[in-house]
Steps between C-alpha positions, in 0.01 A plus 500: 500500500458508126672234285746749344628608842528136609707422191730794572554384858578147384750631247680694777409838355377780722125549496511877528733759353353791697694761696258571784497772764624253765817446295585871481725644766339827616580520872762764579611299803564189288672700224734653761567152639575368152754769415663515844541127576461338159770349279549608140666416172511655154413344167531800272266681432319370813590505868334249731459570872352213697423428864412156626334458834206263543183660629586854384218528247168321455551447125771263375723779361431873491669699223584867447617625158688826454655697213731795572380850424863606465552296184149521354364853537175434316230317692398327176837325479501402869146364479579298188802338665302425817223348289751278318658386828157428653400297195825302505455431873136401452597245235793355699383516861412131486871438574449653845160341555626151420771526767344707780734364767802671342316800353572841652215660693581850369645579158603829343572523128676822401583606146854641516573525127542835331335400172176326413531127435271267310240290679682180405825610666314619813311170521818296458682690778197489729464126449865434591470741793203313644690173470798658676272622783392142556855363499646744754 
């Protein structure tokens, strides 16, 4: 391990801010399980759907991100919002990684707003939503 990574670990900071393939929820079976048996709450403009059952997924938490085609007709707008949500999750996922015992195994983040929001407001809501997932 290089000295910079060792210093980050000692400071309690995450060593990696990646959003790898193992963290993405792609399985149709697991997505159906998430939306049929999962719990949810809204923090406008985001809706969080989470399902906690140990041993469901190999990765700590698998995430799916969705933006409604009904409210955002142009793919450019949907893709931009999904990119902003992914970036906010990537920067704040250390909250889930630091407390894996309480972290949900499956997480869905849906954008339910009808207008585009700034990255700062999305990040703030996502951060409080991740904390709420841990506390429930």
